[in-house]
VOPAGU-2260 file (C-alpha; in pm, 1 decimal, decimal comma):
REM VOPAGU-2260
SITE   aa  ch    i         X         Y         Z
SITE  MET   A    0    2147,7    -647,8    -470,2
SITE  ALA   A    1    1901,1    -528,3    -733,3
SITE  VAL   A    2    1626,9    -283,1    -642,1
SITE  LYS   A    3    1287,9    -456,4    -634,3
SITE  ARG   A    4    1008,1    -295,9    -832,1
SITE  ALA   A    5     662,1    -175,3    -731,0
SITE  LEU   A    6     404,1      20,4    -928,0
SITE  VAL   A    7     203,3     318,6    -801,7
SITE  MET   A    8    -128,2     351,6    -983,2
SITE  HIS   A    9    -220,6     714,2    -898,4
SITE  PRO   A   10     -44,2    1018,1    -745,2
SITE  LEU   A   11    -278,2    1014,2    -441,3
SITE  ASP   A   12    -200,8     649,2    -356,3
SITE  ASN   A   13     -25,4     559,0     -32,4
SITE  VAL   A   14      35,2     198,3    -140,5
SITE  ALA   A   15     211,8      44,7    -440,3
SITE  THR   A   16     179,4    -300,8    -598,4
SITE  ALA   A   17     489,0    -522,4    -585,0
SITE  ILE   A   18     586,2    -643,9    -931,1
SITE  ASP   A   19     882,8    -839,0    -792,4
SITE  GLU   A   20     897,3   -1074,7    -494,7
SITE  VAL   A   21    1016,3    -854,3    -206,7
SITE  GLU   A   22    1208,2    -983,0      96,3
SITE  VAL   A   23    1268,6    -814,5     433,0
SITE  GLY   A   24    1531,9    -543,1     394,6
SITE  ASP   A   25    1509,1    -520,9      14,9
SITE  GLU   A   26    1529,8    -177,9    -144,0
SITE  VAL   A   27    1211,5    -111,0    -339,6
SITE  GLY   A   28    1163,8     145,2    -614,8
SITE  ALA   A   29     795,7     240,5    -639,4
SITE  ARG   A   30     734,8     395,1    -982,7
SITE  LEU   A   31     462,8     637,4   -1090,2
SITE  GLY   A   32     536,6     740,0   -1448,0
SITE  LYS   A   33     896,9     865,2   -1453,3
SITE  GLU   A   34     908,0     928,7   -1077,1
SITE  VAL   A   35    1050,1     660,1    -846,8
SITE  GLN   A   36    1012,6     663,6    -469,1
SITE  GLY   A   37    1264,6     451,4    -281,2
SITE  LEU   A   38    1184,0     263,1      38,1
SITE  GLN   A   39    1307,0     -36,3     235,5
SITE  ALA   A   40    1081,3    -340,1     283,9
SITE  LYS   A   41     992,2    -406,4     648,3
SITE  GLU   A   42     852,7    -750,7     567,2
SITE  LYS   A   43     810,5    -995,8     282,1
SITE  VAL   A   44     570,3    -870,8      13,5
SITE  PRO   A   45     468,4   -1130,5    -247,5
SITE  PHE   A   46     425,6   -1040,3    -614,2
SITE  GLY   A   47      96,2    -855,9    -668,7
SITE  PHE   A   48      50,8    -751,5    -305,1
SITE  LYS   A   49      48,7    -395,6    -171,1
SITE  ILE   A   50     336,9    -221,8       8,5
SITE  ALA   A   51     293,3      95,4     216,1
SITE  LEU   A   52     459,3     406,3      70,8
SITE  GLU   A   53     427,0     598,7     396,9
SITE  GLU   A   54     342,9     547,8     762,7
SITE  ILE   A   55     -32,7     485,8     787,5
SITE  PRO   A   56    -183,2     532,6    1134,3
SITE  GLN   A   57    -455,4     310,1    1276,7
SITE  GLY   A   58    -779,9     439,3    1126,8
SITE  GLY   A   59    -589,3     597,2     835,6
SITE  ILE   A   60    -733,1     579,3     486,0
SITE  ILE   A   61    -562,6     343,2     240,7
SITE  ARG   A   62    -571,6     463,9    -119,2
SITE  LYS   A   63    -506,2     275,0    -443,6
SITE  TYR   A   64    -607,8     390,9    -794,0
SITE  GLY   A   65    -666,0     730,5    -630,1
SITE  GLU   A   66    -962,4     580,9    -442,0
SITE  THR   A   67   -1020,9     474,1     -83,8
SITE  ILE   A   68    -993,2      94,9     -64,6
SITE  GLY   A   69    -993,7      58,6     312,0
SITE  VAL   A   70    -890,9     173,2     656,5
SITE  ALA   A   71    -587,6      58,9     854,1
SITE  ASN   A   72    -702,4    -154,8    1149,5
SITE  GLN   A   73    -356,9    -107,7    1308,0
SITE  PRO   A   74     -59,5     120,4    1241,7
SITE  ILE   A   75     117,3      24,9     917,3
SITE  ALA   A   76     487,0     104,4     876,8
SITE  LYS   A   77     631,3     244,6     556,3
SITE  GLY   A   78     759,3     -59,7     365,5
SITE  ALA   A   79     516,7    -307,5     527,6
SITE  MET   A   80     277,9    -531,7     336,2
SITE  VAL   A   81     -80,5    -401,6     325,6
SITE  HIS   A   82    -339,1    -679,0     313,3
SITE  VAL   A   83    -638,3    -821,1     502,9
SITE  HIS   A   84    -437,9    -856,4     827,1
SITE  ASN   A   85    -400,1    -477,1     861,3
SITE  LEU   A   86    -664,1    -335,6     624,5
SITE  GLU   A   87   -1039,2    -329,9     673,4
SITE  GLY   A   88   -1213,3    -295,3     338,9
SITE  THR   A   89   -1467,3     -17,4     298,6
SITE  ARG   A   90   -1579,0     -81,1     -60,0
SITE  ALA   A   91   -1945,1    -184,5    -102,1
SITE  ARG   A   92   -2010,5    -162,3     271,0
SITE  GLY   A   93   -2378,7     -90,2     329,0
SITE  ASP   A   94   -2315,3       3,2     694,1
SITE  LEU   A   95   -2108,5     309,7     601,4
SITE  GLU   A   96   -2272,3     637,7     501,0
SITE  GLY   A   97   -2304,1     643,8     123,2
SITE  GLY   A   98   -2146,4     296,0      97,6
SITE  LYS   A   99   -1793,1     437,0     107,6
SITE  GLN   A  100   -1562,5     623,6     339,9
SITE  GLY   A  101   -1312,8     900,6     268,8
């Protein structure tokens, strides 16, 4: 079975973007430049969706492009899809101090 590919946008990111369709149990190689981090998919991750590079606790900051994009509204396992079902967006939120968290 071929390793599925994902792209990490910034060294501080804890999510990568799937550039292949990923199925449960697939090995995924998340690339940042010449570095590749291997992980196993815990669930299906469609092309273009985010996959967790590490365990993210409930309330943990989710980073993409080196920026905070949201907060985990439940624990997220390494290799799980990160999307609206487990991420609460914090961008452009007027109810948070300064309009952003983290």
